[in-house]
C-alpha positions as CSV (number, residue, x, y, z in Angstrom):
1,M,22.4,-132.1,-121.0
2,G,25.5,-132.4,-123.1
3,L,27.3,-129.9,-125.2
4,F,25.5,-131.3,-128.7
5,D,22.0,-132.1,-127.2
6,F,20.4,-129.3,-128.8
7,L,21.1,-131.2,-132.4
8,K,19.4,-134.2,-131.1
9,P,16.0,-133.4,-132.1
10,K,16.8,-133.1,-135.6
11,N,17.8,-136.5,-135.7
12,L,20.8,-135.8,-138.1
13,E,23.4,-138.0,-138.1
14,M,26.9,-136.0,-137.4
15,I,30.5,-136.8,-138.6
16,G,32.8,-137.7,-135.9
17,R,30.0,-139.5,-133.8
18,D,27.6,-141.4,-136.3
19,I,30.1,-141.1,-139.5
20,T,33.6,-141.5,-139.1
21,W,36.1,-138.7,-140.6
22,V,37.8,-141.6,-142.6
23,E,34.6,-142.1,-144.3
24,I,34.4,-138.7,-145.5
25,I,38.0,-137.9,-146.9
26,G,37.7,-136.2,-149.9
27,K,34.0,-136.8,-150.3
28,V,32.0,-133.6,-151.7
29,F,29.3,-132.2,-149.9
30,K,27.1,-129.3,-150.5
31,A,26.8,-126.9,-147.4
32,T,23.4,-125.6,-146.9
33,K,23.8,-124.2,-143.5
34,F,26.5,-122.8,-140.9
35,I,25.4,-123.4,-137.2
36,K,27.6,-121.2,-135.3
37,I,28.6,-122.1,-131.7
38,D,31.2,-119.4,-131.2
39,S,31.0,-115.8,-132.8
40,I,33.5,-113.8,-134.3
41,D,34.4,-110.2,-133.2
42,H,34.9,-106.8,-135.0
43,H,38.6,-107.8,-134.8
44,G,38.2,-110.8,-136.7
45,R,39.0,-112.8,-133.6
46,I,37.0,-116.0,-132.2
47,N,35.1,-115.3,-129.0
48,R,34.9,-119.1,-127.7
49,K,31.9,-120.6,-125.5
50,Q,33.7,-123.7,-124.7
51,P,37.3,-124.3,-124.2
52,I,37.3,-127.2,-126.3
53,G,34.6,-128.9,-129.0
54,P,33.7,-127.5,-132.1
55,Y,33.3,-123.8,-133.4
56,G,29.9,-124.6,-135.2
57,F,28.7,-127.1,-137.7
58,L,27.7,-127.0,-141.2
59,T,24.7,-128.8,-141.9
60,V,25.8,-130.8,-145.8
61,I,24.1,-133.0,-148.1
62,S,25.6,-135.4,-150.3
63,P,23.9,-138.4,-152.4
64,D,26.0,-140.6,-150.3
65,Y,23.7,-140.1,-147.3
66,K,19.7,-140.2,-147.3
67,N,19.3,-137.3,-145.0
68,P,21.6,-134.0,-144.3
69,V,24.7,-134.6,-141.7
70,L,25.8,-132.3,-139.4
71,L,29.6,-131.4,-140.5
72,P,31.6,-130.4,-137.1
73,I,33.9,-127.2,-137.8
74,I,37.1,-128.3,-135.3
75,H,39.6,-125.9,-136.6
76,Q,39.4,-122.2,-136.4
77,D,40.4,-121.3,-140.1
78,D,37.9,-123.9,-141.4
79,F,35.1,-121.6,-139.1
80,L,36.4,-118.4,-140.2
81,L,36.4,-119.5,-144.0
82,A,32.3,-120.6,-143.3
83,S,32.0,-117.3,-142.0
84,T,33.0,-115.3,-145.0
85,V,30.3,-116.8,-146.7
86,F,27.5,-117.3,-144.4
87,D,27.8,-113.9,-142.5
88,D,28.3,-111.9,-145.8
89,A,24.7,-110.8,-146.6
90,E,25.4,-110.6,-150.2
91,L,26.8,-114.2,-150.4
92,S,24.5,-115.7,-148.0
93,K,21.5,-114.8,-150.4
94,T,24.1,-116.3,-153.4
95,I,24.1,-119.7,-151.2
96,K,20.5,-120.2,-152.4
97,K,21.3,-120.3,-156.0
98,I,25.0,-121.7,-156.2
99,D,26.3,-124.5,-154.7
100,L,28.8,-123.7,-151.7
101,L,30.7,-127.1,-151.7
102,V,32.9,-128.3,-149.2
103,T,35.5,-131.5,-148.9
104,Y,37.4,-133.0,-146.0
105,I,40.9,-133.5,-147.0
106,P,43.7,-133.2,-144.1
107,K,47.4,-132.6,-145.1
108,K,48.3,-135.3,-142.7
109,I,45.6,-138.1,-141.8
110,L,46.0,-139.2,-138.0
111,P,44.9,-143.0,-137.5
112,N,41.1,-141.8,-136.6
113,G,40.8,-139.7,-139.7
114,F,41.4,-136.4,-138.0
115,A,43.3,-133.7,-139.6
116,G,45.9,-133.0,-136.8
117,V,47.2,-128.9,-136.5
118,H,46.2,-128.0,-140.0
119,H,42.9,-126.9,-141.3
120,A,41.0,-129.7,-143.4
121,L,38.0,-128.2,-144.9
122,H,38.3,-127.2,-148.3
123,Y,35.5,-124.6,-149.6
124,V,34.3,-123.8,-153.3
125,M,31.2,-121.9,-154.9
126,T,30.1,-123.5,-157.8
127,P,27.0,-123.0,-160.2
128,A,24.2,-124.6,-158.9
129,Q,23.5,-128.9,-159.5
130,T,27.0,-129.3,-159.5
131,I,27.0,-131.3,-157.2
132,E,24.7,-133.5,-158.8
133,K,26.6,-133.5,-161.9
134,Y,29.7,-134.3,-159.9
135,Y,27.9,-137.4,-158.4
136,S,26.7,-138.4,-161.6
137,V,29.9,-138.7,-163.4
138,L,31.0,-140.6,-160.1
139,S,28.1,-143.2,-160.7
140,D,28.8,-143.5,-164.2
141,Q,32.6,-144.4,-163.9
142,D,34.5,-146.6,-162.0
143,N,36.8,-144.2,-160.4
144,Q,35.7,-140.7,-158.6
145,P,36.4,-137.6,-161.2
146,A,39.1,-135.6,-160.0
147,I,38.2,-133.8,-156.9
148,E,40.9,-131.0,-158.2
149,K,38.5,-130.5,-161.0
150,L,35.5,-128.6,-158.3
151,F,38.0,-127.2,-155.7
152,V,40.7,-125.2,-157.6
153,N,43.5,-124.6,-155.1
154,I,43.3,-127.1,-152.0
155,S,45.8,-126.2,-149.8
156,W,46.6,-125.9,-146.1
157,E,48.9,-123.0,-145.4
158,G,49.4,-119.5,-146.6
159,V,45.9,-117.5,-147.6
160,L,43.0,-119.6,-147.3
161,K,40.2,-118.5,-149.1
162,V,37.0,-119.7,-150.4
163,E,37.5,-120.4,-154.0
164,Q,35.0,-119.7,-156.9
165,N,35.2,-122.3,-159.8
166,L,32.2,-121.0,-162.3
167,Q,33.1,-124.0,-164.7
168,P,33.9,-126.8,-163.5
169,D,35.2,-129.4,-165.9
170,I,33.3,-132.2,-164.8
């Protein structure tokens, strides 16, 4: 049994296996579920179950894909950021009422679409239905609306956090 065989029964496509990383650069997804492989101790350190491989996965949806897809979390900072939302009792309840949006924007893009040493998943909490509005504007225009209208502060270093944008200008 392979490391990801437990995911096959769901018949979900997975980024990095069925969908290339290059294909999703700058796409906006709504995160609906956090699947942890690793855990975080009470000191905020990650306890790895495997020396290599993803820390976990996000189940994400996007109008670009017919079904939900799995987004591997391959950088520890991205895992810790997802955990700040999904592991918080109050915020995890809120996820059902808002959109937790995620996008993959590497600081430096390697030829295979990988991000290299920096984290590349950027998160923002927005009002419900924001992803639908964003893609509606996208389908009505030739160009993608500026992703910065959703993701207020795209950064790769320093203090990283899940942003809030309660009034996205799309």
